[in-house]
C-alpha positions as CSV (number, residue, x, y, z in Angstrom):
1,M,155.6,229.6,30.6
2,E,157.4,232.0,28.7
3,T,160.5,230.1,27.0
4,T,161.8,232.2,24.2
5,L,165.0,232.5,26.4
6,L,165.3,228.9,26.2
7,P,168.3,227.3,23.3
8,P,166.9,224.8,21.0
9,E,168.1,221.4,22.5
10,I,166.1,222.4,26.0
11,E,163.0,223.2,23.5
12,E,163.5,219.9,22.5
13,A,163.6,218.1,25.6
14,R,161.0,220.6,27.1
15,Q,158.2,219.1,24.0
16,A,159.6,215.6,24.2
17,F,159.1,215.2,28.5
18,P,155.6,214.1,28.8
19,E,155.9,211.4,26.0
20,A,159.3,210.1,27.8
21,L,157.7,209.8,31.1
22,A,154.6,208.1,29.9
23,A,157.2,205.5,28.5
24,C,158.7,204.4,31.6
25,A,157.5,201.1,32.5
26,D,159.4,200.7,35.6
27,L,161.4,202.3,38.3
28,D,164.5,201.8,36.5
29,A,163.7,203.4,33.0
30,L,162.1,206.5,35.3
31,L,165.4,206.6,37.1
32,R,166.9,207.3,33.8
33,L,165.1,209.5,32.8
34,K,165.4,211.1,36.0
35,G,169.3,211.3,35.8
36,A,168.9,213.3,32.1
37,Y,166.6,215.6,32.8
38,V,167.2,217.1,36.1
39,G,170.3,214.6,37.5
40,R,173.3,216.7,39.0
41,E,175.4,216.5,36.2
42,G,175.2,216.7,32.1
43,S,171.3,217.2,33.2
44,H,169.5,219.2,31.1
45,A,168.5,221.1,34.2
46,A,172.4,221.6,34.5
47,R,172.9,222.8,31.6
48,L,169.8,225.8,32.4
49,M,172.2,226.3,35.5
50,E,175.4,226.7,32.9
51,L,173.7,229.2,31.1
52,L,171.9,230.8,34.0
53,K,175.4,231.8,35.1
54,A,176.9,233.0,31.1
55,A,173.7,235.1,30.8
56,P,173.7,238.7,30.7
57,K,173.0,240.7,34.1
58,E,169.8,241.9,31.9
59,Q,168.2,238.5,31.3
60,K,169.2,236.7,34.7
61,R,165.7,237.3,36.3
62,E,163.8,235.6,33.6
63,L,166.0,233.4,32.4
64,G,165.8,232.1,35.5
65,A,162.0,232.2,36.3
66,A,162.1,229.9,33.3
67,A,164.8,227.6,34.2
68,N,163.3,227.5,37.5
69,A,160.1,226.8,36.4
70,L,160.9,224.1,33.7
71,K,162.7,222.2,36.5
72,T,159.8,222.5,38.4
73,Q,157.5,220.6,35.9
74,W,159.8,217.9,35.3
75,E,160.3,216.9,39.1
76,E,156.3,216.8,39.8
77,G,155.6,214.6,36.5
78,L,158.7,212.7,37.8
79,R,157.6,212.2,41.2
80,T,154.0,211.6,40.2
81,R,155.4,208.9,37.8
82,Q,157.2,207.4,40.4
83,A,153.9,207.0,42.9
84,E,151.8,205.4,40.2
85,L,154.9,203.1,39.4
86,E,155.3,201.7,43.1
87,E,151.6,201.6,43.7
88,A,151.2,199.2,40.1
89,R,154.6,197.0,42.0
90,K,153.0,196.4,45.2
91,R,149.1,194.9,43.7
92,A,151.7,192.5,41.8
93,A,153.8,191.7,44.0
94,A,150.1,191.4,46.2
95,L,148.8,189.3,43.1
96,A,152.0,187.3,43.1
97,S,151.8,186.1,46.7
98,G,148.6,184.7,46.6
99,W,149.5,182.3,43.5
100,D,150.1,178.5,43.9
101,P,152.7,177.4,42.3
102,T,151.9,174.1,42.5
103,L,148.6,174.5,40.0
104,P,148.3,173.7,37.4
105,P,148.2,176.9,34.5
106,P,144.6,178.2,33.3
107,V,143.1,176.8,30.9
108,P,142.1,178.5,28.0
109,A,138.0,178.1,27.3
110,Q,137.2,176.0,24.2
111,G,134.6,175.7,21.7
112,A,131.8,172.7,22.3
113,L,129.0,171.2,20.3
114,H,125.7,173.0,21.3
115,P,123.6,170.5,23.2
116,L,120.9,169.6,20.2
117,N,124.2,168.6,18.3
118,R,124.9,166.4,21.4
119,L,121.4,164.9,21.5
120,M,121.6,164.7,18.1
121,D,124.9,162.4,18.6
122,R,123.4,160.6,21.5
123,L,120.1,159.8,19.7
124,V,122.2,158.0,16.7
125,D,124.1,156.1,19.5
126,V,121.1,154.4,20.8
127,F,119.9,153.6,17.8
128,R,123.8,152.2,16.5
129,P,123.5,149.1,18.5
130,L,120.3,148.1,16.6
131,G,122.2,148.3,13.4
132,Y,121.6,151.7,12.1
133,H,123.5,154.3,10.4
134,V,122.9,157.4,9.5
135,E,122.2,158.8,5.9
136,E,121.6,162.9,4.7
137,G,120.8,164.5,2.4
138,P,119.9,168.5,1.3
139,E,118.3,170.9,3.8
140,A,116.8,172.5,-0.1
141,E,114.8,169.9,-1.2
142,T,112.4,169.2,-4.2
143,E,109.0,168.7,-4.0
144,E,109.3,165.7,-5.6
145,H,111.5,164.0,-2.7
146,N,109.4,166.6,0.4
147,F,105.9,165.4,-1.4
148,D,105.2,163.4,-4.4
149,G,107.7,160.6,-2.8
150,L,106.2,160.4,0.2
151,N,102.1,159.6,-1.1
152,I,101.3,163.4,-0.1
153,P,98.5,164.5,-2.2
154,E,99.0,168.2,-4.2
155,D,96.0,169.9,-2.5
156,H,97.5,168.6,0.8
157,P,97.6,171.9,2.8
158,A,101.5,170.9,3.7
159,R,102.1,171.5,0.7
160,G,100.7,175.4,0.3
161,S,102.9,178.5,0.8
162,A,101.3,178.6,4.2
163,D,103.2,176.0,5.3
164,T,106.0,175.8,3.0
165,F,109.2,178.1,2.2
166,Y,109.6,178.2,-0.8
167,F,112.4,179.5,-3.4
168,R,111.0,182.8,-5.3
169,Q,112.7,181.5,-8.5
170,G,110.5,178.3,-8.6
171,G,111.8,175.4,-10.0
172,G,109.6,173.3,-7.7
173,L,112.5,174.0,-4.7
174,L,111.8,174.6,-0.6
175,L,113.9,174.4,2.4
176,R,112.8,170.5,3.1
177,T,110.1,170.8,6.1
178,H,111.0,167.1,7.3
179,T,114.0,165.2,7.3
180,S,111.5,162.1,5.4
181,P,113.2,163.5,1.7
182,V,115.5,161.7,2.9
183,Q,114.0,158.6,3.0
184,V,112.8,159.1,-0.2
185,R,117.0,159.1,-1.9
186,V,117.6,156.3,0.0
187,L,114.8,153.9,-1.0
188,K,115.3,155.0,-4.4
189,R,119.0,154.6,-4.3
190,I,118.7,151.0,-2.8
191,G,115.6,150.1,-5.2
192,A,117.3,150.5,-8.1
193,K,118.5,147.6,-10.0
194,G,121.8,147.1,-10.5
195,P,123.9,145.4,-13.7
196,D,123.4,142.5,-12.2
197,G,120.2,142.6,-12.1
198,L,119.1,143.0,-8.4
199,S,119.0,146.1,-6.1
200,E,121.1,147.1,-3.2
201,L,118.1,146.1,-1.3
202,E,117.8,142.5,-2.3
203,R,121.7,141.8,-1.7
204,S,121.7,142.7,1.5
205,G,118.1,142.2,2.4
206,G,116.9,145.0,4.1
207,I,118.0,148.7,5.8
208,R,117.8,150.2,8.9
209,F,119.1,153.9,9.0
210,L,118.4,157.1,11.2
211,A,118.5,161.0,9.2
212,P,119.3,164.1,11.7
213,G,119.0,167.0,10.2
214,R,117.6,170.6,10.5
215,V,113.9,171.3,8.8
216,Y,111.9,174.8,8.1
217,R,108.0,175.5,8.6
218,K,106.7,178.4,9.0
219,D,105.3,177.6,12.7
220,E,105.1,181.1,14.7
221,I,107.3,181.4,17.8
222,D,106.5,179.9,20.9
223,P,107.5,177.3,24.0
224,T,107.6,174.4,21.6
225,H,107.3,175.5,17.9
226,S,110.3,177.3,16.1
227,P,109.9,178.2,12.1
228,M,113.3,176.2,11.8
229,F,114.1,173.1,14.3
230,H,115.9,169.5,13.8
231,Q,114.5,166.1,13.9
232,V,116.0,162.8,13.8
233,E,114.2,160.1,11.6
234,G,114.1,156.6,11.4
235,M,113.5,153.6,8.8
236,L,113.8,149.8,8.4
237,V,112.6,148.1,5.6
238,G,113.1,144.4,5.1
239,K,110.6,141.3,4.7
240,G,107.6,140.6,7.4
241,I,107.6,144.3,9.1
242,G,104.9,144.6,11.6
243,M,103.7,147.2,14.0
244,H,105.2,145.2,16.8
245,H,108.6,145.4,15.4
246,L,108.1,149.4,15.6
247,K,106.7,149.8,19.2
248,G,109.3,147.6,20.2
249,T,112.1,149.8,18.3
250,L,110.8,153.2,20.1
251,S,110.3,151.4,23.7
252,Y,113.4,150.5,23.7
253,A,114.9,154.1,22.5
254,M,112.3,155.7,25.1
255,K,113.9,154.1,27.9
256,A,117.4,154.3,26.7
257,L,116.6,158.0,26.6
258,F,114.9,158.5,29.9
259,G,115.5,155.8,31.9
260,P,113.7,152.3,32.7
261,G,110.8,154.2,34.3
262,A,109.7,156.4,31.0
263,D,106.7,156.6,30.5
264,V,105.5,156.2,27.1
265,R,102.1,155.7,24.8
266,F,100.9,154.7,21.2
267,R,97.7,156.9,19.7
268,P,96.6,156.5,16.0
269,S,97.0,159.2,13.8
270,Y,97.7,159.5,10.3
271,F,100.4,160.6,8.2
272,P,100.3,159.9,4.2
273,F,103.6,158.1,3.9
274,V,102.7,155.3,6.9
275,E,99.7,153.3,7.2
276,P,98.7,152.7,9.9
277,G,99.9,155.3,11.6
278,A,100.8,156.7,15.0
279,E,101.9,158.8,17.5
280,M,103.9,158.1,20.5
281,D,103.7,160.6,23.6
282,V,105.8,160.6,26.6
283,R,104.5,161.3,30.3
284,C,105.4,164.6,30.7
285,P,108.9,165.0,33.4
286,L,108.3,169.0,33.6
287,C,104.9,168.1,35.5
288,G,105.3,164.7,36.4
289,G,101.8,164.0,34.3
290,S,99.6,166.8,36.5
291,G,99.4,169.6,33.5
292,C,101.5,172.5,32.6
293,R,101.9,174.7,29.9
294,V,104.4,172.9,28.0
295,C,102.1,169.6,27.8
296,K,98.9,171.9,27.6
297,G,97.3,170.8,30.6
298,S,97.0,166.9,29.7
299,G,100.2,165.1,31.3
300,W,101.4,163.8,28.3
301,V,104.0,165.5,25.6
302,E,104.0,164.1,21.7
303,L,107.3,163.0,21.2
304,L,107.4,161.3,17.3
305,G,105.1,159.9,14.5
306,A,105.8,157.1,13.5
307,G,104.1,153.9,11.4
308,L,104.9,150.8,8.7
309,I,105.4,152.5,5.0
310,H,102.6,153.2,2.9
311,P,102.6,150.6,0.3
312,N,102.5,154.1,-1.8
313,V,106.5,154.9,-1.1
314,L,107.7,152.1,-1.6
315,A,106.5,151.8,-5.4
316,Y,107.4,155.2,-6.0
317,A,111.0,153.8,-5.2
318,G,110.2,150.8,-7.7
319,I,110.8,148.4,-4.4
320,D,107.5,145.8,-4.3
321,P,105.2,146.4,-1.2
322,A,104.5,143.0,-1.6
323,V,107.5,142.0,-1.0
324,W,109.2,144.5,1.1
325,S,107.7,146.2,4.2
326,G,109.0,148.5,6.7
327,F,108.6,151.0,9.3
328,A,109.4,155.2,9.8
329,F,109.3,157.5,12.4
330,G,110.5,161.1,13.2
331,M,110.9,163.0,16.3
332,G,111.8,166.5,17.3
333,V,114.7,166.7,18.8
334,E,113.8,170.3,20.3
335,R,111.4,168.6,21.9
336,T,113.2,165.9,23.3
337,A,115.6,167.7,24.0
338,M,112.9,169.9,26.1
339,M,111.7,166.3,28.0
340,V,115.9,165.2,28.9
341,S,116.7,168.4,30.7
342,Q,113.2,169.4,31.7
343,T,113.7,172.6,29.7
344,P,110.2,174.4,29.6
345,D,111.1,176.7,26.3
346,L,112.4,175.3,23.3
347,R,113.4,179.0,22.2
348,L,116.2,179.0,25.2
349,F,118.1,176.9,23.1
350,F,118.5,179.6,20.4
351,E,119.1,182.3,22.7
352,N,123.2,181.6,22.9
353,D,122.9,181.8,26.7
354,Q,126.1,180.9,28.0
355,R,124.8,180.2,31.5
356,F,122.0,177.8,29.9
357,L,124.0,176.0,27.2
358,N,126.6,175.2,30.2
359,S,124.1,173.9,32.1
360,M,122.8,171.8,29.7
361,G,125.6,168.5,30.7
362,G,122.4,165.8,31.0
363,L,122.1,165.7,27.0
364,D,125.2,163.5,26.3
């Protein structure tokens, strides 16, 4: 459209119209814009008509065509925007008609503990009535605490780089392969003699604690293994502690977790830091013992390793094994979670699928 005959104020209004039209958020604003541009008096269109009447005869035709085209453009834009605003108002009215003011306001989504953290809290709660408290330790450990203090010989396969994540800078630093280093640290602490010549263990007469946390091993990722997983280990040290105390404690804990009908069994096994050692299995709740891929067709799932604390472990911490004895156990949190929730694949716990995480209410 030729606009050379339009005065500067009308040309400025023409250029500003699209932005002003888009800025109209309601019909009242649109009506004010309509009055300013195409109203009968004082509008830009009225000013054009005045200019057209006063224009020389030879310019009237050209100026009239430009004025009519501009006014038509403004009117069409206003009608289109009015239709959009009226439709938006109808939608808002329809939505409001379905709103019940007696209902409580919507509650925004809130964060929550991961199911594995909730299960670790639950495991701690299972043992608290028995007098257990929680001890913690670093995830970056030394070979002394991760292996030496646990009676694990230097040629043991677990100390190889094929099984353990070592730090490249050396110095014997590694990512702990179990939470047992916490046990070594606690035993050294309670076995150290104080100014009065007595150790914390001698003053207290015994100790019982849990050590929950993350651990790392070079495992392949499959339905029952992961290079990063969680453990909860426990230890009790006192006088006259035997296997009957261990079996009674763990049988109680499993029935508290899986229900009074939980079917468990103990099998002899070997671990360098306990003697004698045992593994405890739970009848697979996914297949009821008939065999599946989680229990590898056996009907049982290995849940934890346990045993009486090896005398060398006590002696390493400065505790006389002729006077003191105890037991230790460690369970995988992911495997326990799979049993409690009947989940067939532990990888689901790490994939952050909100639907799966929301379905894990039974782990509380």
